PADRENPA-214084 format. One record per atom (N, C-alpha, C): residue number from 1; residue in one letter; z, y, x negated. Coordinates in pm, 1 decimal, padded with zeros to 6 digits. Layout:
<pts>
(pt NUM, 'A', (Z, Y, X))
...
</pts>
This chain:
<pts>
(pt 1, 'X', (01664.3, -00759.2, 00261.5))
(pt 1, 'X', (01539.3, -00759.2, 00332.8))
(pt 1, 'X', (01506.3, -00614.4, 00370.5))
(pt 2, 'X', (01379.8, -00580.1, 00358.4))
(pt 2, 'X', (01328.7, -00448.2, 00394.1))
(pt 2, 'X', (01251.2, -00462.4, 00524.5))
(pt 3, 'X', (01275.7, -00372.7, 00618.7))
(pt 3, 'X', (01206.3, -00374.2, 00747.2))
(pt 3, 'X', (01110.5, -00256.0, 00753.7))
(pt 4, 'X', (00984.1, -00283.7, 00783.4))
(pt 4, 'X', (00882.3, -00180.0, 00796.0))
(pt 4, 'X', (00814.0, -00193.2, 00930.8))
(pt 5, 'X', (00755.1, -00084.1, 00976.9))
(pt 5, 'X', (00685.5, -00084.3, 01104.5))
(pt 5, 'X', (00544.0, -00032.3, 01084.5))
(pt 6, 'X', (00447.0, -00103.2, 01139.9))
(pt 6, 'X', (00307.0, -00063.9, 01130.8))
(pt 6, 'X', (00283.0, 00054.1, 01224.4))
(pt 7, 'X', (00210.0, 00154.8, 01175.8))
(pt 7, 'X', (00179.9, 00269.3, 01261.5))
(pt 7, 'X', (00056.1, 00242.0, 01346.0))
(pt 8, 'X', (00017.6, 00337.7, 01427.2))
(pt 8, 'X', (-00095.0, 00318.6, 01518.9))
(pt 8, 'X', (-00229.2, 00306.8, 01446.5))
(pt 9, 'X', (-00236.0, 00350.2, 01321.3))
(pt 9, 'X', (-00358.8, 00338.6, 01242.1))
(pt 9, 'X', (-00369.1, 00206.0, 01168.5))
(pt 10, 'X', (-00265.6, 00121.5, 01178.7))
(pt 10, 'X', (-00267.6, -00009.2, 01113.9))
(pt 10, 'X', (-00214.8, -00008.8, 00972.4))
(pt 11, 'X', (-00131.4, 00088.3, 00937.9))
(pt 11, 'X', (-00079.7, 00100.7, 00801.4))
(pt 11, 'X', (00072.8, 00098.9, 00801.6))
(pt 12, 'X', (00127.9, 00065.9, 00684.6))
(pt 12, 'X', (00271.0, 00079.0, 00661.1))
(pt 12, 'X', (00290.1, 00184.5, 00553.4))
(pt 13, 'X', (00403.9, 00249.7, 00553.9))
(pt 13, 'X', (00433.3, 00350.7, 00452.4))
(pt 13, 'X', (00491.9, 00281.0, 00330.6))
(pt 14, 'X', (00424.1, 00298.2, 00218.3))
(pt 14, 'X', (00465.8, 00233.0, 00094.5))
(pt 14, 'X', (00419.2, 00320.0, -00021.5))
(pt 15, 'X', (00509.3, 00393.8, -00083.3))
(pt 15, 'X', (00473.2, 00485.2, -00190.0))
(pt 15, 'X', (00495.8, 00430.5, -00329.4))
(pt 16, 'X', (00539.8, 00306.8, -00338.3))
(pt 16, 'X', (00568.9, 00247.0, -00469.9))
(pt 16, 'X', (00569.8, 00095.2, -00456.0))
(pt 17, 'X', (00582.7, 00026.7, -00568.8))
(pt 17, 'X', (00595.3, -00118.6, -00566.9))
(pt 17, 'X', (00734.4, -00158.5, -00521.4))
(pt 18, 'X', (00742.5, -00270.4, -00450.9))
(pt 18, 'X', (00869.7, -00331.7, -00416.6))
(pt 18, 'X', (00901.2, -00437.2, -00522.1))
(pt 19, 'X', (01028.9, -00475.7, -00539.7))
(pt 19, 'X', (01058.9, -00588.5, -00628.0))
(pt 19, 'X', (00985.5, -00713.0, -00576.8))
(pt 20, 'X', (00933.4, -00792.6, -00667.1))
(pt 20, 'X', (00851.2, -00908.7, -00630.2))
(pt 20, 'X', (00929.1, -01011.8, -00549.6))
(pt 21, 'X', (01058.7, -01022.8, -00570.6))
(pt 21, 'X', (01136.4, -01127.6, -00504.5))
(pt 21, 'X', (01192.5, -01085.6, -00369.1))
(pt 22, 'X', (01175.9, -00960.9, -00329.2))
(pt 22, 'X', (01232.9, -00913.4, -00203.0))
(pt 22, 'X', (01147.5, -00961.0, -00085.3))
(pt 23, 'X', (01211.3, -00982.7, 00027.9))
(pt 23, 'X', (01140.9, -01019.4, 00150.2))
(pt 23, 'X', (01125.9, -00894.7, 00236.2))
(pt 24, 'X', (01004.8, -00872.3, 00284.4))
(pt 24, 'X', (00975.0, -00754.7, 00365.9))
(pt 24, 'X', (00930.8, -00801.6, 00503.9))
(pt 25, 'X', (00999.6, -00755.0, 00606.8))
(pt 25, 'X', (00963.7, -00787.5, 00744.4))
(pt 25, 'X', (00882.6, -00671.1, 00800.6))
(pt 26, 'X', (00765.4, -00701.7, 00856.7))
(pt 26, 'X', (00678.7, -00599.8, 00914.0))
(pt 26, 'X', (00668.8, -00623.5, 01064.3))
(pt 27, 'X', (00698.2, -00518.5, 01141.5))
(pt 27, 'X', (00679.0, -00521.2, 01286.1))
(pt 27, 'X', (00542.9, -00459.2, 01313.6))
(pt 28, 'X', (00448.2, -00541.2, 01358.3))
(pt 28, 'X', (00312.3, -00494.1, 01382.0))
(pt 28, 'X', (00303.2, -00424.2, 01516.9))
(pt 29, 'X', (00203.2, -00339.9, 01531.9))
(pt 29, 'X', (00189.0, -00260.9, 01654.5))
(pt 29, 'X', (00153.4, -00346.0, 01776.2))
(pt 30, 'X', (00106.2, -00469.0, 01755.3))
(pt 30, 'X', (00076.2, -00556.2, 01869.4))
(pt 30, 'X', (00198.6, -00633.6, 01918.3))
(pt 31, 'X', (00314.3, -00610.4, 01857.4))
(pt 31, 'X', (00438.4, -00674.1, 01900.1))
(pt 31, 'X', (00480.5, -00792.9, 01817.3))
(pt 32, 'X', (00394.6, -00842.4, 01729.5))
(pt 32, 'X', (00430.7, -00955.8, 01644.5))
(pt 32, 'X', (00504.0, -00906.0, 01520.4))
(pt 33, 'X', (00569.1, -00999.4, 01452.7))
(pt 33, 'X', (00636.8, -00968.6, 01327.6))
(pt 33, 'X', (00594.6, -01069.9, 01223.1))
(pt 34, 'X', (00611.1, -01032.8, 01098.8))
(pt 34, 'X', (00579.8, -01123.2, 00989.3))
(pt 34, 'X', (00665.8, -01091.6, 00869.1))
(pt 35, 'X', (00693.5, -01193.3, 00789.6))
(pt 35, 'X', (00771.6, -01173.9, 00667.7))
(pt 35, 'X', (00681.5, -01200.1, 00548.6))
(pt 36, 'X', (00686.2, -01109.4, 00452.7))
(pt 36, 'X', (00599.8, -01115.8, 00335.2))
(pt 36, 'X', (00683.0, -01089.6, 00211.3))
(pt 37, 'X', (00637.7, -01144.0, 00099.3))
(pt 37, 'X', (00708.0, -01120.3, -00025.7))
(pt 37, 'X', (00669.2, -00983.6, -00080.6))
(pt 38, 'X', (00755.1, -00930.1, -00163.2))
(pt 38, 'X', (00725.1, -00803.1, -00227.6))
(pt 38, 'X', (00600.9, -00812.9, -00313.4))
(pt 39, 'X', (00579.8, -00929.2, -00374.1))
(pt 39, 'X', (00461.8, -00949.7, -00458.7))
(pt 39, 'X', (00333.5, -00935.2, -00377.6))
(pt 40, 'X', (00330.2, -00990.0, -00256.3))
(pt 40, 'X', (00210.6, -00981.2, -00170.5))
(pt 40, 'X', (00183.2, -00836.4, -00130.0))
(pt 41, 'X', (00286.6, -00762.4, -00092.6))
(pt 41, 'X', (00267.1, -00622.7, -00055.1))
(pt 41, 'X', (00229.2, -00536.6, -00175.2))
(pt 42, 'X', (00279.0, -00572.8, -00293.1))
(pt 42, 'X', (00238.6, -00501.3, -00414.3))
(pt 42, 'X', (00089.6, -00519.7, -00441.7))
(pt 43, 'X', (00036.9, -00640.1, -00412.6))
(pt 43, 'X', (-00106.5, -00664.1, -00428.2))
(pt 43, 'X', (-00186.0, -00575.4, -00333.1))
(pt 44, 'X', (-00140.3, -00563.9, -00207.7))
(pt 44, 'X', (-00207.1, -00478.2, -00110.7))
(pt 44, 'X', (-00199.7, -00331.3, -00152.4))
(pt 45, 'X', (-00085.8, -00291.2, -00207.9))
(pt 45, 'X', (-00069.6, -00153.8, -00255.8))
(pt 45, 'X', (-00166.7, -00125.8, -00370.3))
(pt 46, 'X', (-00178.3, -00221.8, -00462.9))
(pt 46, 'X', (-00271.1, -00204.8, -00575.2))
(pt 46, 'X', (-00415.8, -00193.9, -00527.3))
(pt 47, 'X', (-00451.9, -00270.2, -00424.5))
(pt 47, 'X', (-00586.6, -00260.5, -00368.3))
(pt 47, 'X', (-00609.6, -00123.3, -00305.0))
(pt 48, 'X', (-00508.5, -00070.4, -00236.4))
(pt 48, 'X', (-00520.9, 00062.0, -00174.5))
(pt 48, 'X', (-00534.2, 00170.7, -00281.0))
(pt 49, 'X', (-00460.2, 00158.4, -00390.6))
(pt 49, 'X', (-00469.4, 00255.3, -00499.7))
(pt 49, 'X', (-00607.8, 00248.6, -00564.5))
(pt 50, 'X', (-00658.9, 00127.3, -00585.7))
(pt 50, 'X', (-00791.9, 00112.3, -00645.3))
(pt 50, 'X', (-00899.4, 00173.2, -00556.0))
(pt 51, 'X', (-00888.7, 00152.6, -00425.4))
(pt 51, 'X', (-00985.4, 00211.9, -00332.3))
(pt 51, 'X', (-00975.6, 00363.7, -00332.6))
(pt 52, 'X', (-00853.7, 00416.8, -00340.8))
(pt 52, 'X', (-00834.0, 00562.2, -00346.7))
(pt 52, 'X', (-00897.9, 00619.3, -00473.0))
(pt 53, 'X', (-00873.5, 00553.7, -00585.9))
(pt 53, 'X', (-00928.8, 00603.0, -00712.3))
(pt 53, 'X', (-01080.9, 00596.0, -00712.2))
(pt 54, 'X', (-01137.1, 00489.9, -00658.2))
(pt 54, 'X', (-01281.6, 00475.7, -00651.4))
(pt 54, 'X', (-01342.3, 00582.8, -00560.5))
(pt 55, 'X', (-01278.8, 00607.3, -00447.4))
(pt 55, 'X', (-01329.0, 00705.6, -00353.4))
(pt 55, 'X', (-01317.4, 00848.8, -00401.5))
(pt 56, 'X', (-01227.9, 00872.9, -00497.7))
(pt 56, 'X', (-01207.4, 01008.2, -00548.1))
(pt 56, 'X', (-01256.2, 01025.4, -00691.9))
(pt 57, 'X', (-01336.7, 00931.5, -00739.4))
(pt 57, 'X', (-01396.8, 00937.7, -00873.5))
(pt 57, 'X', (-01294.0, 00953.1, -00984.7))
(pt 58, 'X', (-01185.2, 00875.2, -00976.2))
(pt 58, 'X', (-01082.6, 00876.2, -01078.8))
(pt 58, 'X', (-01100.6, 00754.1, -01167.3))
(pt 59, 'X', (-01049.0, 00762.4, -01290.1))
(pt 59, 'X', (-01059.8, 00647.2, -01378.2))
(pt 59, 'X', (-00947.5, 00548.3, -01348.6))
(pt 60, 'X', (-00935.8, 00442.3, -01427.9))
(pt 60, 'X', (-00840.2, 00334.9, -01401.4))
(pt 60, 'X', (-00695.1, 00381.3, -01408.4))
(pt 61, 'X', (-00667.5, 00488.7, -01481.3))
(pt 61, 'X', (-00531.4, 00539.8, -01490.7))
(pt 61, 'X', (-00503.6, 00649.7, -01389.7))
(pt 62, 'X', (-00602.6, 00686.7, -01309.5))
(pt 62, 'X', (-00581.7, 00786.8, -01207.2))
(pt 62, 'X', (-00615.2, 00927.5, -01249.3))
(pt 63, 'X', (-00687.9, 00942.3, -01359.2))
(pt 63, 'X', (-00723.5, 01075.1, -01408.2))
(pt 63, 'X', (-00866.1, 01111.4, -01370.8))
(pt 64, 'X', (-00884.8, 01234.9, -01332.1))
(pt 64, 'X', (-01018.0, 01291.7, -01317.3))
(pt 64, 'X', (-01044.2, 01363.6, -01448.7))
(pt 65, 'X', (-01129.8, 01307.7, -01530.0))
(pt 65, 'X', (-01150.6, 01361.6, -01664.3))
(pt 65, 'X', (-01215.8, 01499.7, -01664.4))
(pt 66, 'X', (-01270.1, 01543.0, -01551.7))
(pt 66, 'X', (-01333.1, 01674.1, -01543.9))
(pt 66, 'X', (-01238.1, 01782.0, -01492.7))
(pt 67, 'X', (-01136.4, 01744.3, -01418.0))
(pt 67, 'X', (-01045.2, 01841.0, -01358.9))
(pt 67, 'X', (-00916.4, 01847.4, -01439.7))
(pt 68, 'X', (-00871.6, 01965.5, -01474.0))
(pt 68, 'X', (-00749.2, 01981.2, -01552.8))
(pt 68, 'X', (-00625.7, 01995.3, -01463.7))
(pt 69, 'X', (-00643.2, 02014.2, -01334.1))
(pt 69, 'X', (-00530.9, 02032.1, -01241.8))
(pt 69, 'X', (-00504.1, 01901.7, -01167.3))
(pt 70, 'X', (-00426.2, 01815.5, -01225.3))
(pt 70, 'X', (-00394.3, 01686.9, -01162.4))
(pt 70, 'X', (-00258.1, 01698.8, -01096.7))
(pt 71, 'X', (-00256.0, 01684.6, -00965.8))
(pt 71, 'X', (-00129.5, 01697.1, -00893.3))
(pt 71, 'X', (-00061.7, 01560.9, -00877.0))
(pt 72, 'X', (-00137.6, 01462.7, -00834.5))
(pt 72, 'X', (-00080.6, 01331.7, -00807.3))
(pt 72, 'X', (-00181.4, 01224.7, -00842.4))
(pt 73, 'X', (-00142.0, 01129.7, -00922.2))
(pt 73, 'X', (-00236.2, 01028.1, -00968.9))
(pt 73, 'X', (-00272.1, 00927.5, -00861.4))
(pt 74, 'X', (-00172.6, 00873.3, -00792.7))
(pt 74, 'X', (-00201.2, 00767.4, -00696.1))
(pt 74, 'X', (-00248.5, 00823.5, -00563.1))
(pt 75, 'X', (-00171.4, 00910.8, -00503.6))
(pt 75, 'X', (-00209.3, 00968.7, -00376.3))
(pt 75, 'X', (-00208.1, 00871.3, -00260.3))
(pt 76, 'X', (-00142.1, 00757.7, -00275.5))
(pt 76, 'X', (-00141.4, 00656.4, -00170.1))
(pt 76, 'X', (00000.7, 00642.2, -00117.0))
(pt 77, 'X', (00017.1, 00666.3, 00012.5))
(pt 77, 'X', (00144.6, 00642.8, 00080.0))
(pt 77, 'X', (00130.8, 00537.9, 00188.6))
(pt 78, 'X', (00010.7, 00520.1, 00238.9))
(pt 78, 'X', (-00013.4, 00427.8, 00348.9))
(pt 78, 'X', (-00098.2, 00310.4, 00302.2))
(pt 79, 'X', (-00051.3, 00190.8, 00332.6))
(pt 79, 'X', (-00120.9, 00067.9, 00293.5))
(pt 79, 'X', (-00163.2, -00004.2, 00420.8))
(pt 80, 'X', (-00293.7, -00033.1, 00436.4))
(pt 80, 'X', (-00337.7, -00102.3, 00557.2))
(pt 80, 'X', (-00293.0, -00249.2, 00558.8))
(pt 81, 'X', (-00242.4, -00292.8, 00674.1))
(pt 81, 'X', (-00200.8, -00431.6, 00694.1))
(pt 81, 'X', (-00250.4, -00476.6, 00831.0))
(pt 82, 'X', (-00265.7, -00608.8, 00845.8))
(pt 82, 'X', (-00306.6, -00663.0, 00975.4))
(pt 82, 'X', (-00213.8, -00779.1, 01010.9))
(pt 83, 'X', (-00194.6, -00798.4, 01139.4))
(pt 83, 'X', (-00110.7, -00909.5, 01185.8))
(pt 83, 'X', (-00181.2, -01040.5, 01151.0))
(pt 84, 'X', (-00104.2, -01135.9, 01102.7))
(pt 84, 'X', (-00159.8, -01266.7, 01068.9))
(pt 84, 'X', (-00220.2, -01275.4, 00929.2))
(pt 85, 'X', (-00198.3, -01173.6, 00845.4))
(pt 85, 'X', (-00251.9, -01181.1, 00708.9))
(pt 85, 'X', (-00175.3, -01285.4, 00629.6))
(pt 86, 'X', (-00235.7, -01330.6, 00520.7))
(pt 86, 'X', (-00174.7, -01435.4, 00438.1))
(pt 86, 'X', (-00043.4, -01385.9, 00378.5))
(pt 87, 'X', (00059.1, -01472.2, 00377.2))
(pt 87, 'X', (00189.3, -01430.7, 00320.9))
(pt 87, 'X', (00184.8, -01421.3, 00175.2))
</pts>
């Protein structure tokens, strides 16, 4: 089991996908806790990456076709979560 803690901005630190079968316990900033599957958090991570790419005018693979200096494709370390979200 992986234990994560929500920060004051409502996000958890997640820089990569978790194994789909792992259980992740999140301690929310309001004092509640919840257990979620790795698959569910991977879906949230993918949504955060898609929003990042859309906001930064990147294509589906994370490339800016106009800029030749690509430092980091995803650029997502924080994934927004809320207490009581679907498992």
